[in-house]
Backbone bond lengths (Angstrom), bond angles and torsions (degrees), N, CA, C in turn:
res aa  C-N    CA-C-N  psi(-1)  N-CA   C-N-CA  omega(-1)  CA-C   N-CA-C  phi
1 M - - - 1.470 - - 1.520 110.80 -
2 S 1.350 114.42 -42.87 1.460 118.18 -179.99 1.516 110.60 -66.95
3 G 1.354 116.61 -35.49 1.460 119.51 177.73 1.512 111.51 -63.60
4 T 1.346 117.59 -39.41 1.460 121.12 177.55 1.524 111.48 -64.40
5 T 1.339 115.10 -41.10 1.464 119.26 178.98 1.521 111.27 -64.77
6 A 1.341 116.94 -41.52 1.462 120.85 178.53 1.527 110.99 -64.05
7 A 1.351 115.82 -40.31 1.463 119.41 179.20 1.520 111.06 -63.84
8 R 1.333 115.20 -41.82 1.464 118.57 177.62 1.526 111.15 -63.05
9 G 1.354 115.56 -39.45 1.459 118.78 178.40 1.516 111.81 -63.69
10 D 1.342 117.38 -42.48 1.463 120.65 177.91 1.521 111.26 -64.04
11 L 1.341 116.39 -40.61 1.462 120.31 178.72 1.528 110.76 -64.31
12 G 1.327 116.20 -39.63 1.457 119.41 178.99 1.517 111.85 -65.28
13 R 1.326 117.15 -42.40 1.464 120.84 178.29 1.527 110.82 -64.98
14 W 1.337 116.07 -40.21 1.466 120.02 178.44 1.525 110.71 -63.70
15 A 1.334 116.81 -43.83 1.459 120.34 179.35 1.528 111.27 -64.84
16 L 1.337 116.55 -38.58 1.459 120.23 178.68 1.525 111.23 -65.64
17 N 1.337 116.63 -39.82 1.461 120.18 178.28 1.522 111.58 -64.85
18 V 1.342 115.59 -41.93 1.466 119.60 178.43 1.525 110.50 -63.76
19 Y 1.322 116.52 -42.71 1.462 121.20 179.19 1.531 110.73 -62.27
20 A 1.343 116.30 -42.50 1.463 120.14 178.55 1.522 111.23 -64.86
21 A 1.335 116.42 -40.32 1.467 120.08 179.15 1.528 110.86 -64.11
22 L 1.335 117.51 -42.87 1.463 120.47 177.81 1.524 110.82 -63.23
23 G 1.342 116.69 -39.14 1.456 119.49 177.27 1.516 112.27 -62.40
24 L 1.336 116.68 -41.01 1.463 120.11 178.31 1.527 111.35 -66.45
25 V 1.322 116.50 -39.85 1.473 119.63 177.03 1.517 110.51 -61.67
26 Y 1.330 116.24 -42.73 1.465 121.03 178.89 1.531 111.33 -61.65
27 L 1.326 116.88 -38.97 1.463 120.92 -177.84 1.522 112.27 -74.79
28 F 1.335 117.22 -37.69 1.460 120.09 -171.77 1.526 114.01 -93.97
29 T 1.327 118.17 -11.54 1.469 119.82 179.28 1.527 112.50 -60.14
30 P 1.338 120.72 -47.21 1.476 118.99 176.94 1.522 113.00 -59.78
31 I 1.341 117.19 -37.72 1.462 119.92 178.83 1.524 109.98 -65.23
32 L 1.331 116.69 -39.71 1.461 120.54 178.14 1.529 110.83 -60.87
33 F 1.325 117.29 -41.24 1.461 120.44 179.93 1.531 110.79 -67.30
34 I 1.331 117.66 -35.87 1.466 120.07 177.04 1.525 110.42 -60.99
35 V 1.332 116.20 -46.95 1.463 120.36 179.47 1.520 110.72 -65.22
36 L 1.320 116.60 -44.03 1.463 121.00 -177.70 1.524 111.56 -61.24
37 F 1.321 117.21 -45.46 1.463 120.35 -176.02 1.525 112.69 -77.36
38 S 1.333 117.60 -5.19 1.463 118.37 171.06 1.530 110.71 -73.03
39 F 1.329 116.65 -14.87 1.466 121.63 177.10 1.531 111.72 -106.15
40 N 1.311 117.48 15.65 1.461 121.68 -179.04 1.526 110.56 -95.01
41 Q 1.313 116.01 144.26 1.469 121.27 174.40 1.523 108.09 -106.70
42 P 1.335 117.23 95.97 1.470 119.59 -173.34 1.522 111.89 -74.88
43 R 1.313 114.35 158.66 1.463 121.53 172.57 1.520 107.46 -107.38
44 G 1.303 116.34 110.88 1.454 120.24 -175.74 1.516 110.68 102.94
45 N 1.313 115.75 -160.26 1.465 121.55 -173.38 1.521 114.14 -92.84
46 F 1.321 117.80 -12.11 1.465 120.11 -173.05 1.519 110.70 -113.52
47 N 1.338 115.35 121.35 1.456 121.98 179.99 1.527 109.11 -94.16
48 I 1.333 115.63 69.85 1.466 120.83 -176.42 1.521 112.40 -125.03
49 E 1.330 118.65 -6.14 1.454 122.40 177.19 1.523 108.80 -128.14
50 W 1.322 115.77 136.15 1.455 119.58 -178.36 1.527 110.29 -72.67
51 Q 1.333 114.55 128.97 1.459 120.49 179.56 1.532 111.08 -114.00
52 Q 1.338 115.64 -65.71 1.455 118.80 177.98 1.522 110.35 -159.27
53 F 1.330 115.49 156.98 1.457 121.02 -177.55 1.524 110.58 -75.16
54 T 1.331 115.68 140.90 1.461 121.32 177.32 1.522 109.52 -156.35
55 L 1.329 114.60 152.22 1.460 121.90 174.19 1.522 112.09 -105.44
56 D 1.331 116.23 2.83 1.462 119.97 -177.10 1.520 112.02 -62.85
57 N 1.322 117.47 -33.81 1.467 119.96 -179.14 1.524 111.43 -62.57
58 W 1.327 116.41 -36.38 1.461 120.96 -179.12 1.527 112.24 -80.17
59 K 1.331 116.89 -17.75 1.467 119.42 175.52 1.518 111.60 -71.91
60 E 1.321 116.60 -29.30 1.467 122.00 -179.76 1.535 109.34 -131.71
61 P 1.330 117.82 68.13 1.470 119.96 -177.51 1.522 112.78 -68.60
62 L 1.332 117.22 -21.78 1.459 121.25 -178.03 1.522 111.66 -104.68
63 A 1.333 116.42 24.91 1.459 119.69 -176.88 1.522 112.42 -66.17
64 N 1.316 116.69 -34.61 1.459 120.75 179.45 1.535 108.59 -85.07
65 R 1.320 117.21 103.01 1.469 121.51 -172.81 1.524 112.02 -64.22
66 A 1.323 117.49 -42.36 1.465 120.39 -178.96 1.523 111.03 -62.70
67 L 1.321 116.45 -40.48 1.454 120.90 179.72 1.528 111.21 -67.50
68 T 1.322 115.62 -40.28 1.468 120.16 178.75 1.518 111.78 -65.36
69 D 1.331 116.59 -43.37 1.470 120.29 178.27 1.529 111.11 -62.18
70 A 1.321 116.23 -41.11 1.467 120.08 179.27 1.533 111.01 -64.96
71 L 1.333 116.86 -39.44 1.465 120.03 177.79 1.522 110.73 -64.74
72 W 1.313 117.41 -39.41 1.465 120.99 178.52 1.529 110.69 -63.38
73 V 1.318 116.72 -40.43 1.464 120.53 176.76 1.525 110.57 -62.72
74 S 1.329 117.07 -43.90 1.464 120.87 179.55 1.527 111.33 -63.51
75 L 1.324 117.09 -38.85 1.465 120.28 179.17 1.528 110.99 -65.87
76 K 1.329 117.56 -40.71 1.463 119.89 178.20 1.525 111.03 -65.47
77 I 1.324 116.50 -44.05 1.464 120.24 178.86 1.526 110.23 -62.24
78 A 1.326 116.77 -45.32 1.464 120.50 -178.62 1.524 111.68 -64.41
79 T 1.328 116.97 -38.53 1.465 120.17 -179.38 1.527 111.28 -65.77
80 I 1.323 116.48 -47.34 1.464 120.23 -178.76 1.519 111.21 -66.46
81 S 1.319 116.49 -49.59 1.467 119.87 -176.80 1.525 111.39 -66.05
82 T 1.332 117.59 -36.14 1.463 120.26 179.02 1.525 111.04 -67.16
83 A 1.329 117.18 -41.95 1.469 120.23 179.51 1.530 110.84 -61.26
84 V 1.329 116.81 -46.39 1.460 120.37 -178.24 1.522 111.24 -68.54
85 S 1.324 116.99 -47.14 1.465 120.04 -177.10 1.528 111.89 -67.78
86 T 1.329 117.67 -33.80 1.466 119.99 178.21 1.521 110.58 -66.31
87 L 1.322 117.10 -42.73 1.464 120.61 178.82 1.522 111.16 -64.15
88 L 1.329 116.84 -52.21 1.463 120.26 -177.42 1.527 111.52 -68.23
89 G 1.328 117.32 -42.85 1.461 120.05 -179.47 1.514 112.91 -64.17
90 S 1.331 116.99 -37.30 1.468 119.95 178.30 1.524 110.93 -66.66
91 L 1.329 116.18 -41.85 1.470 119.34 178.13 1.526 111.02 -64.02
92 I 1.330 116.87 -39.08 1.468 120.18 177.52 1.528 110.52 -63.49
93 A 1.332 116.49 -43.74 1.467 120.33 -179.60 1.525 111.37 -62.87
94 I 1.328 116.97 -41.63 1.462 120.37 179.18 1.525 110.75 -64.81
95 A 1.344 115.63 -42.83 1.464 119.40 -179.36 1.522 111.44 -64.01
96 L 1.327 117.65 -43.31 1.458 120.79 -178.47 1.530 112.21 -69.91
97 S 1.322 116.88 -31.43 1.460 119.89 -178.61 1.520 112.48 -82.69
98 R 1.307 116.38 -28.43 1.463 119.78 -172.92 1.517 113.15 -94.35
99 H 1.328 117.52 -29.83 1.460 120.39 -172.67 1.525 109.88 -122.80
100 Q 1.305 115.89 148.12 1.446 123.90 173.87 1.528 108.57 -112.43
101 F 1.324 116.31 129.41 1.466 120.09 -177.78 1.523 108.60 -148.06
102 K 1.303 115.84 164.18 1.452 120.91 179.61 1.532 110.05 -65.99
103 G 1.310 115.34 138.24 1.458 120.22 179.37 1.512 114.05 87.08
104 V 1.352 118.10 10.06 1.457 119.50 -178.87 1.527 111.24 -68.04
105 G 1.351 116.78 -31.01 1.461 120.12 178.52 1.522 112.58 -63.40
106 P 1.346 118.31 -55.53 1.469 119.58 176.16 1.531 112.75 -59.52
107 F 1.331 116.74 -34.39 1.467 119.04 179.03 1.523 110.82 -64.88
108 N 1.332 117.17 -39.62 1.463 120.61 176.47 1.521 111.09 -62.45
109 L 1.331 116.47 -38.60 1.457 120.40 178.21 1.523 110.90 -64.56
110 L 1.327 116.34 -43.79 1.459 120.13 178.15 1.517 111.59 -63.22
111 L 1.327 116.56 -31.92 1.454 120.58 179.81 1.523 112.16 -69.42
112 V 1.333 116.21 -32.87 1.463 120.66 -177.77 1.534 111.59 -84.39
113 L 1.312 117.76 -24.35 1.467 121.06 -174.72 1.535 114.14 -54.60
114 P 1.342 119.99 -46.89 1.469 118.60 179.49 1.523 113.76 -61.31
115 V 1.340 117.08 -24.50 1.462 120.32 179.29 1.515 111.17 -77.22
116 T 1.335 116.38 -36.49 1.462 120.94 -175.24 1.527 113.26 -93.06
117 T 1.316 117.58 -16.74 1.459 120.54 -178.45 1.529 110.29 -77.33
118 P 1.327 119.05 135.76 1.473 120.84 176.95 1.525 111.53 -56.58
119 E 1.324 115.48 142.23 1.460 120.18 -176.09 1.523 112.44 -62.87
120 I 1.321 116.98 -32.25 1.463 119.03 -179.46 1.525 110.62 -65.82
121 V 1.333 116.52 -31.73 1.460 120.50 176.61 1.523 110.02 -70.75
122 L 1.333 116.75 -44.57 1.456 120.33 178.50 1.520 111.38 -62.81
123 G 1.329 116.21 -44.77 1.462 119.81 -178.44 1.509 112.98 -63.04
124 S 1.329 116.98 -46.32 1.463 120.01 -179.51 1.522 111.23 -69.27
125 S 1.330 117.78 -35.21 1.462 120.80 178.42 1.526 111.13 -65.46
126 L 1.321 116.55 -44.15 1.462 120.06 178.20 1.521 111.01 -64.88
127 A 1.334 116.79 -39.98 1.461 119.35 177.70 1.525 110.95 -61.78
128 T 1.333 116.58 -41.35 1.463 120.13 177.22 1.520 111.15 -63.66
129 L 1.339 117.01 -39.83 1.461 120.91 178.27 1.522 111.36 -62.05
130 F 1.324 117.03 -46.66 1.463 120.17 -179.38 1.526 111.08 -65.85
131 L 1.328 116.41 -36.13 1.471 119.48 179.12 1.526 111.53 -69.20
132 S 1.319 116.65 -41.45 1.462 120.14 -176.53 1.525 111.85 -70.40
133 Q 1.330 116.87 -36.52 1.458 120.15 -178.65 1.525 111.62 -79.67
134 D 1.319 117.11 -34.87 1.469 122.29 177.85 1.535 111.05 54.86
135 I 1.368 115.13 42.57 1.460 119.87 179.96 1.525 110.76 -95.29
136 V 1.316 116.27 -38.10 1.455 120.75 -176.68 1.521 109.01 -134.48
137 D 1.331 115.72 143.58 1.463 120.68 178.91 1.527 110.06 -74.35
138 F 1.332 115.60 150.44 1.453 120.62 177.46 1.525 109.93 -64.28
139 G 1.317 115.38 135.50 1.454 120.05 -179.46 1.513 111.35 159.98
140 F 1.309 116.21 -143.60 1.456 122.18 -175.84 1.524 111.98 -56.97
141 T 1.338 116.79 -46.07 1.462 120.86 -175.66 1.522 111.57 -65.70
142 T 1.311 117.51 -44.27 1.468 120.09 -179.04 1.528 111.15 -66.29
143 I 1.332 117.53 -33.76 1.468 119.83 176.89 1.527 110.33 -65.56
144 V 1.339 116.16 -44.23 1.458 119.99 179.38 1.531 110.65 -60.63
145 I 1.331 117.06 -45.18 1.465 120.93 179.34 1.529 110.75 -61.39
146 A 1.324 116.34 -43.77 1.459 120.56 -179.70 1.526 111.21 -64.02
147 H 1.321 117.32 -41.69 1.460 120.21 -179.48 1.524 111.43 -67.37
148 I 1.326 116.88 -39.95 1.465 119.89 177.32 1.521 110.09 -60.50
149 M 1.318 116.46 -38.25 1.455 120.95 -177.32 1.524 111.84 -59.97
150 F 1.343 117.96 -46.97 1.466 117.20 -177.74 1.534 112.01 -87.43
151 Q 1.332 118.06 -23.59 1.465 119.61 176.36 1.525 111.45 -68.56
152 L 1.324 116.08 -32.00 1.457 121.60 -175.40 1.524 111.51 -56.84
153 S 1.312 116.96 -43.94 1.460 120.49 -178.98 1.518 111.66 -65.95
154 F 1.323 117.03 -43.65 1.459 120.05 179.71 1.523 111.12 -61.77
155 V 1.337 116.50 -44.10 1.461 120.12 -179.62 1.527 110.58 -62.99
156 A 1.330 116.57 -47.57 1.462 120.41 -177.78 1.526 111.11 -61.45
157 L 1.315 117.88 -41.24 1.463 120.71 -178.83 1.523 111.77 -68.42
158 V 1.340 117.00 -40.72 1.468 120.02 -179.62 1.528 110.57 -67.67
159 V 1.327 116.99 -46.41 1.466 120.23 -179.35 1.529 110.49 -66.12
160 R 1.309 116.21 -37.74 1.470 119.34 179.25 1.519 111.26 -64.70
161 A 1.326 116.80 -36.35 1.462 119.50 176.58 1.524 111.11 -63.83
162 R 1.329 116.57 -34.68 1.458 120.44 177.39 1.534 110.98 -70.28
163 I 1.333 116.71 -38.16 1.458 120.77 -176.47 1.521 111.87 -76.97
164 R 1.324 117.35 -19.69 1.471 121.09 -172.05 1.523 112.41 -53.97
165 G 1.312 117.79 -36.42 1.456 120.22 179.57 1.516 113.63 -97.49
166 F 1.328 116.81 15.85 1.469 120.03 -176.48 1.524 110.82 -74.41
167 D 1.318 115.91 137.74 1.466 121.95 179.05 1.529 108.87 -90.96
168 W 1.329 116.11 102.54 1.466 120.28 -176.21 1.524 112.25 -71.33
169 T 1.317 117.62 -12.64 1.467 118.80 176.84 1.528 111.88 -67.44
170 L 1.334 116.64 -18.59 1.462 119.80 175.70 1.520 110.59 -63.77
171 E 1.344 116.01 -39.95 1.462 119.13 176.16 1.529 110.80 -64.45
172 Q 1.325 116.35 -42.73 1.459 119.63 179.34 1.525 111.52 -62.41
173 A 1.332 116.40 -37.78 1.460 119.79 178.35 1.527 110.91 -65.17
174 A 1.338 116.49 -41.92 1.456 119.92 179.21 1.527 111.27 -64.39
175 Q 1.334 116.35 -40.40 1.464 119.53 179.05 1.527 111.35 -69.74
176 D 1.330 117.80 -33.73 1.451 120.62 175.85 1.527 111.66 -64.20
177 L 1.336 115.54 -28.10 1.461 120.08 178.78 1.527 112.07 -84.95
178 G 1.338 116.47 1.80 1.451 119.76 174.31 1.508 116.01 104.91
179 A 1.325 118.63 3.69 1.461 120.48 -179.44 1.522 110.08 -77.12
180 P 1.344 119.32 132.79 1.461 121.44 175.87 1.529 110.67 -69.64
181 P 1.341 118.02 165.33 1.477 120.42 -175.27 1.526 113.90 -56.13
182 F 1.343 117.49 -45.22 1.472 118.61 -177.24 1.522 111.00 -65.90
183 L 1.333 117.17 -42.74 1.461 120.09 179.30 1.525 111.01 -65.37
184 T 1.332 116.22 -36.00 1.464 120.00 176.43 1.520 110.95 -61.24
185 F 1.333 115.63 -45.62 1.468 118.94 179.02 1.526 110.54 -63.90
186 W 1.324 117.73 -43.96 1.463 121.30 -173.57 1.528 112.28 -71.15
187 K 1.336 116.87 -35.56 1.454 120.39 -175.05 1.528 113.35 -94.78
188 V 1.331 117.60 -23.67 1.466 120.22 -174.69 1.528 111.57 -113.76
189 T 1.335 116.35 -59.22 1.462 120.24 -172.73 1.525 112.10 -71.21
190 F 1.318 116.23 -51.06 1.475 120.12 -173.91 1.526 113.26 -59.44
191 P 1.347 120.00 -46.68 1.476 117.90 179.07 1.520 113.51 -60.65
192 L 1.327 117.60 -31.84 1.463 120.11 -177.81 1.524 112.78 -76.60
193 I 1.322 116.67 -30.85 1.470 118.74 -179.97 1.527 111.89 -98.37
194 L 1.343 117.37 -0.07 1.465 120.55 -178.28 1.526 113.43 -58.47
195 P 1.352 120.60 -42.33 1.477 118.69 177.45 1.518 113.18 -57.04
196 G 1.336 117.22 -39.29 1.460 119.63 177.43 1.517 112.33 -66.23
197 I 1.334 116.69 -38.44 1.468 120.42 178.89 1.528 110.66 -66.06
198 L 1.343 116.76 -42.33 1.461 119.83 178.79 1.527 111.23 -65.27
199 S 1.325 117.01 -40.21 1.468 119.97 177.47 1.520 111.06 -62.97
200 A 1.328 116.57 -41.95 1.458 120.75 178.96 1.520 110.88 -65.09
201 A 1.341 116.83 -39.34 1.465 120.07 179.43 1.526 111.45 -65.09
202 L 1.334 117.16 -42.00 1.466 120.34 177.85 1.523 111.03 -63.77
203 L 1.328 116.54 -41.23 1.459 119.70 178.14 1.520 110.90 -64.11
204 A 1.343 117.57 -43.92 1.457 121.04 179.93 1.524 111.01 -63.24
205 F 1.328 116.97 -41.05 1.461 120.86 179.37 1.529 110.76 -63.28
206 A 1.332 116.37 -43.91 1.467 120.27 179.19 1.524 111.47 -64.10
207 L 1.324 117.05 -40.39 1.464 120.21 179.05 1.517 111.20 -64.50
208 S 1.319 117.22 -37.26 1.461 120.49 -179.87 1.525 111.21 -68.73
209 I 1.335 116.90 -45.42 1.461 120.65 179.35 1.521 110.93 -61.10
210 D 1.325 116.24 -36.88 1.461 122.03 -172.29 1.529 113.28 -85.46
211 D 1.335 118.06 -19.38 1.465 119.93 -168.89 1.527 111.90 -66.49
212 F 1.314 114.64 136.14 1.471 120.79 177.87 1.527 112.06 -122.11
213 I 1.344 117.08 -49.24 1.459 120.53 -169.90 1.524 111.49 -65.65
214 I 1.329 117.16 -53.34 1.466 120.24 -179.49 1.522 110.33 -62.50
215 T 1.325 116.89 -40.23 1.467 120.97 178.48 1.521 111.09 -63.99
216 F 1.318 116.73 -38.98 1.463 121.16 -178.78 1.525 111.66 -59.41
217 F 1.332 117.24 -39.18 1.458 121.01 -178.04 1.532 112.43 -75.40
218 N 1.314 117.93 -21.60 1.465 120.29 -171.20 1.523 113.44 -124.35
219 S 1.322 118.01 16.38 1.460 120.65 -172.83 1.523 113.82 -87.74
220 G 1.318 117.73 -28.46 1.459 119.11 -174.07 1.517 110.25 62.68
221 S 1.327 116.55 -125.63 1.469 120.97 178.95 1.523 112.54 -92.46
222 T 1.325 118.35 -2.68 1.464 121.76 179.90 1.525 109.65 -77.48
223 V 1.330 115.87 132.96 1.465 121.45 -177.39 1.523 108.96 -113.79
224 T 1.323 116.08 119.45 1.464 121.36 175.89 1.527 109.77 -95.72
225 F 1.311 115.48 176.91 1.470 120.56 -177.54 1.533 112.43 -60.69
226 P 1.332 120.29 -49.02 1.473 118.93 177.63 1.526 112.71 -63.07
227 L 1.331 117.97 -38.66 1.458 120.32 179.07 1.523 111.07 -65.22
228 Q 1.335 117.10 -38.88 1.461 120.52 178.96 1.519 111.15 -64.99
229 I 1.341 116.44 -41.72 1.468 119.49 178.75 1.525 110.62 -63.96
230 F 1.336 116.40 -42.14 1.458 120.02 179.92 1.526 111.22 -63.05
231 G 1.328 116.44 -43.95 1.458 119.32 179.78 1.518 112.91 -68.52
232 A 1.338 116.66 -39.44 1.463 120.04 -177.59 1.515 112.29 -74.21
233 S 1.336 118.32 -24.80 1.460 121.05 -175.84 1.522 113.01 -63.72
234 R 1.329 117.27 -19.57 1.470 119.81 178.31 1.519 111.62 -76.03
235 V 1.339 115.28 -23.76 1.473 119.91 -176.57 1.516 111.48 -110.57
236 A 1.339 116.33 -42.26 1.462 120.23 -176.65 1.528 109.22 -160.00
237 I 1.324 114.78 152.78 1.463 121.73 173.18 1.526 106.77 -125.69
238 P 1.311 117.74 86.67 1.466 120.19 -177.12 1.516 111.36 -70.60
239 P 1.328 117.68 153.98 1.474 120.25 -179.74 1.521 112.85 -66.59
240 Q 1.347 117.55 -17.33 1.471 119.63 178.14 1.533 111.80 -62.77
241 I 1.334 116.77 -25.09 1.467 119.34 175.23 1.528 110.02 -61.11
242 N 1.318 116.10 -45.78 1.461 120.53 179.04 1.524 111.24 -68.54
243 V 1.324 116.54 -36.07 1.465 119.84 -179.71 1.524 110.37 -64.54
244 L 1.330 116.91 -49.35 1.460 120.25 -179.32 1.522 111.40 -66.23
245 A 1.335 117.12 -38.62 1.463 120.05 177.31 1.530 110.97 -63.43
246 T 1.332 116.72 -40.84 1.460 120.25 177.70 1.524 111.11 -65.61
247 A 1.330 116.47 -38.95 1.467 120.12 178.13 1.532 110.91 -62.72
248 I 1.335 116.60 -42.66 1.472 120.21 176.83 1.521 110.33 -62.06
249 L 1.332 116.55 -41.00 1.464 121.13 178.42 1.523 111.07 -61.56
250 L 1.327 117.23 -44.96 1.459 120.85 -179.18 1.528 111.41 -64.07
251 V 1.327 116.63 -40.36 1.469 120.22 177.78 1.529 110.15 -64.12
252 S 1.335 117.04 -42.20 1.464 120.76 179.47 1.526 111.16 -62.63
253 V 1.333 116.56 -44.18 1.463 120.19 179.11 1.528 110.15 -63.85
254 A 1.341 116.87 -40.87 1.463 120.04 178.92 1.526 111.40 -62.28
255 L 1.329 116.68 -40.23 1.468 120.06 178.56 1.531 111.03 -65.89
256 L 1.336 116.40 -40.83 1.463 119.45 178.05 1.524 111.84 -63.83
257 L 1.327 116.13 -42.66 1.459 119.60 178.68 1.529 111.12 -65.13
258 A 1.337 115.83 -40.62 1.462 119.21 177.97 1.523 110.88 -63.95
259 G 1.338 116.38 -40.07 1.458 119.96 178.13 1.519 112.25 -63.97
260 N 1.338 116.51 -42.61 1.469 119.92 178.33 1.529 111.16 -65.03
261 L 1.332 115.95 -40.60 1.461 119.86 178.82 1.516 111.10 -63.66
262 F 1.333 115.33 -42.69 1.463 119.67 178.19 1.528 111.17 -63.33
263 G 1.335 116.01 -42.63 1.459 119.68 179.70 1.520 112.27 -65.43
264 N 1.346 117.06 -39.66 1.467 120.00 179.64 1.526 111.29 -66.90
265 R 1.332 116.07 -41.77 1.466 119.01 178.46 1.515 111.16 -64.90
266 R 1.344 114.81 -39.68 1.461 118.58 179.48 1.521 110.65 -65.66
267 G 1.353 115.93 -39.04 1.462 119.10 179.01 1.516 111.85 -66.40
268 R 1.343 117.92 -39.66 1.465 120.64 178.73 1.525 111.23 -66.73
269 S 1.367 115.73 -39.27 1.461 118.24 178.86 1.516 111.57 -66.69
270 T 1.347 116.12 -35.00 1.473 119.82 178.34 1.525 110.80 -68.15
271 E 1.345 116.49 -40.63 1.462 119.79 178.94 1.521 110.74 -66.50
272 G 1.350 115.98 -34.48 1.448 119.31 -178.78 1.510 112.97 -68.09
273 T 1.355 115.23 -32.63 1.456 118.59 178.51 1.522 111.33 -80.77
């Protein structure tokens, strides 16, 4: 009987591993094609069929001026919105995790709503808000405001998940030893929740670079990287799209590896002390 149970357990683990492997293949196949076609030399305007291998695309990754300008706009928007949303979202997460107050339940619901609401609803709602108020023209500023709005929830939820297991008695111990509140936060709390803040910032940055629907409703005449690709795809799909996308992917992977390396070194140094 025990042998049958063990066999079933092994079969279940094997099936789960196969299922996980198929899921990873499904997720990474499009990324593989993006990287692969960055080395393709297309015939015509559309880089959708493999012709022959070339490195010429990587020699001139910024050859398409419109695409490069749009990427620069997206990077500026992502940098500004990520900085603001990371700061505000982290403070919200700390406040919700550390203090209990009336109305915390509805506030938690409001925090989750931007994550669960369809982007087309958020985009059209924000566009209606900007139109009704008539305070700022559609463009760079409205995109930044819109991105901060939906990034804020993601940052707060990620940082809050990191803080959930935080031992607040560490702060009390530091204050008992004479540390003022700000020094306690800077020397004790902040280093411990920093990995969560960095993870939230990377997620917010990726969401901003990738966003199309919300940006489409609030962009005005400003063209971001996803909007440029969408508009150009009707006429041409140059290989520089794949080159720049691959470059963004490589930078993201490098940042993740650097973050993991930093976290592992920090964990080993903490264990050593």
